C-alpha atoms as a printed R data frame, in Angstrom:
    type eleno elety resid chain resno       x       y       z
1   ATOM     1    CA   MET     A     1  81.386 117.202  81.493
2   ATOM     2    CA   LYS     A     2  84.247 115.761  83.536
3   ATOM     3    CA   HIS     A     3  87.806 116.889  82.928
4   ATOM     4    CA   PHE     A     4  91.046 114.934  83.294
5   ATOM     5    CA   VAL     A     5  92.120 114.373  86.884
6   ATOM     6    CA   SER     A     6  95.158 112.397  88.038
7   ATOM     7    CA   LEU     A     7  95.037 109.229  90.097
8   ATOM     8    CA   GLU     A     8  97.403 109.108  93.073
9   ATOM     9    CA   SER     A     9  97.994 106.742  95.986
10  ATOM    10    CA   GLY     A    10  96.093 108.032  98.989
11  ATOM    11    CA   ASP     A    11  93.233 109.642  97.030
12  ATOM    12    CA   HIS     A    12  89.839 109.094  98.680
13  ATOM    13    CA   LEU     A    13  87.310 108.366  95.917
14  ATOM    14    CA   SER     A    14  83.990 106.722  95.204
15  ATOM    15    CA   ARG     A    15  84.175 103.627  93.008
16  ATOM    16    CA   GLU     A    16  82.590 105.541  90.113
17  ATOM    17    CA   GLU     A    17  85.175 108.357  90.316
18  ATOM    18    CA   PHE     A    18  88.005 105.820  90.727
19  ATOM    19    CA   GLU     A    19  86.939 103.987  87.554
20  ATOM    20    CA   TYR     A    20  86.698 107.266  85.630
21  ATOM    21    CA   ARG     A    21  90.158 108.461  86.697
22  ATOM    22    CA   TYR     A    22  91.742 105.038  86.169
23  ATOM    23    CA   ALA     A    23  90.408 104.946  82.609
24  ATOM    24    CA   GLN     A    24  91.900 108.391  81.945
25  ATOM    25    CA   CYS     A    25  95.332 107.524  83.361
26  ATOM    26    CA   THR     A    26  96.470 105.062  80.706
27  ATOM    27    CA   HIS     A    27 100.071 105.256  81.968
28  ATOM    28    CA   ILE     A    28  99.032 103.530  85.217
29  ATOM    29    CA   LYS     A    29  99.193  99.746  84.876
30  ATOM    30    CA   LYS     A    30  97.655  98.781  88.209
31  ATOM    31    CA   ALA     A    31  95.605 100.698  90.759
32  ATOM    32    CA   GLU     A    32  93.154  99.543  93.385
33  ATOM    33    CA   LEU     A    33  90.465 101.103  95.571
34  ATOM    34    CA   VAL     A    34  90.518  99.665  99.113
35  ATOM    35    CA   GLU     A    35  88.043 101.094 101.602
36  ATOM    36    CA   GLY     A    36  87.681 104.157  99.386
37  ATOM    37    CA   VAL     A    37  91.460 104.821  99.278
38  ATOM    38    CA   VAL     A    38  93.503 104.573  96.075
39  ATOM    39    CA   TYR     A    39  96.652 102.429  95.901
40  ATOM    40    CA   VAL     A    40  98.789 102.784  92.778
41  ATOM    41    CA   ALA     A    41 101.209  99.866  92.388
42  ATOM    42    CA   SER     A    42 104.949 100.365  92.298
43  ATOM    43    CA   PRO     A    43 107.169  98.708  89.682
44  ATOM    44    CA   VAL     A    44 107.578  94.993  90.411
45  ATOM    45    CA   ARG     A    45 110.790  92.993  90.738
46  ATOM    46    CA   TYR     A    46 111.632  89.769  88.958
47  ATOM    47    CA   GLU     A    47 112.630  87.510  91.864
48  ATOM    48    CA   PHE     A    48 110.191  88.897  94.409
49  ATOM    49    CA   HIS     A    49 107.100  89.254  92.237
50  ATOM    50    CA   GLY     A    50 107.367  88.252  88.565
51  ATOM    51    CA   LEU     A    51 108.710  84.740  89.144
52  ATOM    52    CA   PRO     A    52 106.455  83.881  92.132
53  ATOM    53    CA   HIS     A    53 103.485  85.215  90.168
54  ATOM    54    CA   VAL     A    54 104.157  82.815  87.287
55  ATOM    55    CA   GLN     A    55 104.568  79.883  89.691
56  ATOM    56    CA   LEU     A    56 101.175  80.472  91.297
57  ATOM    57    CA   ALA     A    57  99.536  81.257  87.956
58  ATOM    58    CA   THR     A    58 100.810  77.970  86.520
59  ATOM    59    CA   TRP     A    59  99.528  76.066  89.547
60  ATOM    60    CA   LEU     A    60  96.057  77.636  89.312
61  ATOM    61    CA   GLY     A    61  95.989  77.340  85.512
62  ATOM    62    CA   VAL     A    62  96.741  73.623  85.633
63  ATOM    63    CA   TYR     A    63  93.962  73.181  88.196
64  ATOM    64    CA   GLN     A    64  91.516  75.161  86.022
65  ATOM    65    CA   SER     A    65  92.359  73.025  82.976
66  ATOM    66    CA   ALA     A    66  91.454  69.853  84.875
67  ATOM    67    CA   THR     A    67  88.358  71.155  86.686
68  ATOM    68    CA   PRO     A    68  85.171  71.960  84.742
69  ATOM    69    CA   GLY     A    69  83.288  75.010  86.027
70  ATOM    70    CA   VAL     A    70  86.381  76.641  87.554
71  ATOM    71    CA   PHE     A    71  88.048  79.720  86.112
72  ATOM    72    CA   ALA     A    72  91.383  81.349  86.986
73  ATOM    73    CA   ALA     A    73  92.220  84.954  86.213
74  ATOM    74    CA   ASP     A    74  95.283  87.175  86.371
75  ATOM    75    CA   ASN     A    75  95.146  90.878  87.341
76  ATOM    76    CA   VAL     A    76  91.454  91.259  86.560
77  ATOM    77    CA   THR     A    77  89.337  94.015  88.110
78  ATOM    78    CA   VAL     A    78  87.008  92.808  90.869
79  ATOM    79    CA   ARG     A    79  84.202  95.016  92.144
80  ATOM    80    CA   LEU     A    80  83.675  93.829  95.696
81  ATOM    81    CA   ASP     A    81  81.366  96.602  96.910
82  ATOM    82    CA   ALA     A    82  80.836 100.358  96.650
83  ATOM    83    CA   LYS     A    83  84.216 101.220  98.293
84  ATOM    84    CA   ASN     A    84  86.412  98.369  97.078
85  ATOM    85    CA   GLU     A    85  87.574  97.654  93.546
86  ATOM    86    CA   VAL     A    86  90.676  95.503  93.535
87  ATOM    87    CA   GLN     A    87  92.951  93.933  90.957
88  ATOM    88    CA   PRO     A    88  94.333  90.817  92.658
89  ATOM    89    CA   ASP     A    89  97.419  89.136  91.275
90  ATOM    90    CA   LEU     A    90  95.452  85.898  90.770
91  ATOM    91    CA   LEU     A    91  92.074  84.448  91.539
92  ATOM    92    CA   LEU     A    92  90.098  81.255  91.178
93  ATOM    93    CA   ARG     A    93  86.328  81.227  90.973
94  ATOM    94    CA   TRP     A    94  83.499  78.806  90.472
95  ATOM    95    CA   ASP     A    95  81.219  79.658  87.558
96  ATOM    96    CA   GLU     A    96  77.809  80.976  88.614
97  ATOM    97    CA   ALA     A    97  76.188  77.909  87.068
98  ATOM    98    CA   GLN     A    98  78.282  75.775  89.459
99  ATOM    99    CA   GLY     A    99  77.176  77.800  92.497
100 ATOM   100    CA   GLY     A   100  79.926  80.438  92.349
101 ATOM   101    CA   GLN     A   101  79.440  83.573  94.405
102 ATOM   102    CA   SER     A   102  80.816  86.076  91.855
103 ATOM   103    CA   ARG     A   103  79.507  86.992  88.409
104 ATOM   104    CA   ILE     A   104  80.687  88.686  85.225
105 ATOM   105    CA   SER     A   105  79.154  92.161  84.793
106 ATOM   106    CA   PRO     A   106  77.707  93.416  81.499
107 ATOM   107    CA   ASP     A   107  80.900  95.493  81.037
108 ATOM   108    CA   ASN     A   108  83.053  92.346  81.595
109 ATOM   109    CA   TYR     A   109  84.359  92.837  85.151
110 ATOM   110    CA   ILE     A   110  84.007  90.443  88.073
111 ATOM   111    CA   GLU     A   111  81.408  91.518  90.620
112 ATOM   112    CA   GLY     A   112  81.274  89.940  94.047
113 ATOM   113    CA   ALA     A   113  83.879  87.887  95.859
114 ATOM   114    CA   PRO     A   114  85.717  85.139  94.004
115 ATOM   115    CA   GLU     A   115  86.160  82.020  96.109
116 ATOM   116    CA   LEU     A   116  89.986  82.276  96.157
117 ATOM   117    CA   ILE     A   117  92.353  85.239  95.787
118 ATOM   118    CA   ALA     A   118  96.166  85.039  95.727
119 ATOM   119    CA   GLU     A   119  98.549  87.979  96.127
120 ATOM   120    CA   ILE     A   120 102.324  88.347  95.981
121 ATOM   121    CA   ALA     A   121 103.232  90.836  98.746
122 ATOM   122    CA   SER     A   122 106.358  92.975  98.984
123 ATOM   123    CA   SER     A   123 106.655  92.383 102.746
124 ATOM   124    CA   SER     A   124 104.601  91.273 105.732
125 ATOM   125    CA   ALA     A   125 103.898  94.975 106.348
126 ATOM   126    CA   ALA     A   126 102.192  95.355 102.934
127 ATOM   127    CA   TYR     A   127  98.526  96.245 102.741
128 ATOM   128    CA   ASP     A   128  97.852  92.769 101.312
129 ATOM   129    CA   LEU     A   129  98.109  91.382 104.870
130 ATOM   130    CA   HIS     A   130  96.234  94.233 106.502
131 ATOM   131    CA   ASP     A   131  93.621  96.452 104.796
132 ATOM   132    CA   LYS     A   132  93.062  94.153 101.795
133 ATOM   133    CA   LYS     A   133  92.916  91.076 103.989
134 ATOM   134    CA   ASP     A   134  90.223  92.722 106.112
135 ATOM   135    CA   VAL     A   135  88.228  93.711 103.010
136 ATOM   136    CA   TYR     A   136  88.516  90.238 101.475
137 ATOM   137    CA   CYS     A   137  87.359  88.676 104.737
138 ATOM   138    CA   ARG     A   138  84.393  91.035 105.123
139 ATOM   139    CA   CYS     A   139  83.346  90.601 101.466
140 ATOM   140    CA   GLY     A   140  83.394  86.786 101.698
141 ATOM   141    CA   VAL     A   141  86.530  85.627  99.818
142 ATOM   142    CA   LYS     A   142  86.612  82.051 101.139
143 ATOM   143    CA   GLU     A   143  90.352  81.430 100.731
144 ATOM   144    CA   TYR     A   144  93.054  84.086 100.663
145 ATOM   145    CA   LEU     A   145  96.667  83.238  99.822
146 ATOM   146    CA   VAL     A   146  99.573  85.634 100.302
147 ATOM   147    CA   TRP     A   147 103.139  84.819  99.300
148 ATOM   148    CA   VAL     A   148 105.652  87.178 100.880
149 ATOM   149    CA   ALA     A   149 108.489  86.189  98.559
150 ATOM   150    CA   THR     A   150 111.083  88.548 100.094
151 ATOM   151    CA   GLU     A   151 110.629  86.876 103.495
152 ATOM   152    CA   LYS     A   152 109.942  83.331 102.197
153 ATOM   153    CA   ILE     A   153 106.605  83.129 104.019
154 ATOM   154    CA   PHE     A   154 103.359  81.762 102.643
155 ATOM   155    CA   TYR     A   155  99.975  82.444 104.226
156 ATOM   156    CA   TRP     A   156  96.779  80.541 103.403
157 ATOM   157    CA   PHE     A   157  93.694  81.888 105.140
158 ATOM   158    CA   CYS     A   158  90.281  80.226 105.190
159 ATOM   159    CA   LEU     A   159  87.051  81.980 106.077
160 ATOM   160    CA   GLU     A   160  85.469  80.473 109.207
161 ATOM   161    CA   ASN     A   161  82.532  82.183 110.910
162 ATOM   162    CA   GLN     A   162  83.346  85.473 109.136
163 ATOM   163    CA   VAL     A   163  86.977  85.428 110.370
164 ATOM   164    CA   TYR     A   164  90.154  84.340 108.581
165 ATOM   165    CA   VAL     A   165  91.931  81.358 110.115
166 ATOM   166    CA   ARG     A   166  95.434  80.513 108.922
167 ATOM   167    CA   GLU     A   167  95.804  77.051 107.426
168 ATOM   168    CA   MET     A   168  99.047  75.258 108.237
169 ATOM   169    CA   PRO     A   169 100.728  72.573 106.123
170 ATOM   170    CA   ASP     A   170 100.319  68.936 107.122
171 ATOM   171    CA   ALA     A   171 103.284  66.693 108.008
172 ATOM   172    CA   GLN     A   172 104.238  66.469 104.316
173 ATOM   173    CA   GLY     A   173 104.127  70.259 103.892
174 ATOM   174    CA   ILE     A   174 100.823  70.202 101.956
175 ATOM   175    CA   ILE     A   175  97.871  72.552 102.309
176 ATOM   176    CA   LYS     A   176  94.595  71.364 100.758
177 ATOM   177    CA   SER     A   177  91.895  73.785  99.650
178 ATOM   178    CA   ARG     A   178  88.578  73.553 101.467
179 ATOM   179    CA   VAL     A   179  86.733  75.122  98.510
180 ATOM   180    CA   PHE     A   180  88.346  73.505  95.446
181 ATOM   181    CA   PRO     A   181  88.597  69.694  95.679
182 ATOM   182    CA   GLY     A   182  92.044  68.451  94.660
183 ATOM   183    CA   LEU     A   183  93.734  71.872  94.837
184 ATOM   184    CA   TRP     A   184  96.801  71.103  96.927
185 ATOM   185    CA   LEU     A   185  99.941  73.135  97.474
186 ATOM   186    CA   ASN     A   186 103.349  71.843  98.575
187 ATOM   187    CA   VAL     A   187 104.457  74.877 100.602
188 ATOM   188    CA   PRO     A   188 108.128  73.848 101.239
189 ATOM   189    CA   ALA     A   189 108.569  73.160  97.507
190 ATOM   190    CA   LEU     A   190 107.060  76.548  96.680
191 ATOM   191    CA   LEU     A   191 109.348  78.403  99.091
192 ATOM   192    CA   MET     A   192 112.413  76.583  97.738
193 ATOM   193    CA   GLY     A   193 111.569  77.545  94.143
194 ATOM   194    CA   ASN     A   194 110.550  74.053  93.093
195 ATOM   195    CA   TYR     A   195 107.957  74.132  90.299
196 ATOM   196    CA   LYS     A   196 106.395  70.835  91.393
197 ATOM   197    CA   LEU     A   197 103.876  72.432  93.729
198 ATOM   198    CA   TYR     A   198 101.389  69.624  94.215
């Protein structure tokens, strides 16, 4: 029988051991396994995480409400492979019946890569733009969005030939999703704190 073991940033664990420890550590609100290494989230700030998170969640939620077969989720566990179990800030996925590449497991987690993942990063040095980006690319997340709110930078990456290519806004400041028809984002409005994002 297993005994209680703590969960700390930097631990090297299998996905099974990570899930066991995470379930035991009820005081931990968010932890991820990236390439077999544990990352325990720090407390989050209002202006640089909480507010941007709600803006993107509202944008994706409105899109979901108008698009049959599409589902958005907030901070849900995603089992990408044997060494990577993440909890992205937000995601958007096509239902399996609509050709989506992820599925809901019998124990109610997402398995496989959602089509779109969005993260709010603490800085451009954060693992969201490095280790996690590499994992998302390798596992087939088709669109990866990172808002570095502290630096007022927004990245939108699209998967092309197994490599992420950064999408740039058009002349009006708009980026249009390649995967979700009608999902547009007004990047200048987003960075200025304007809630009219599309």
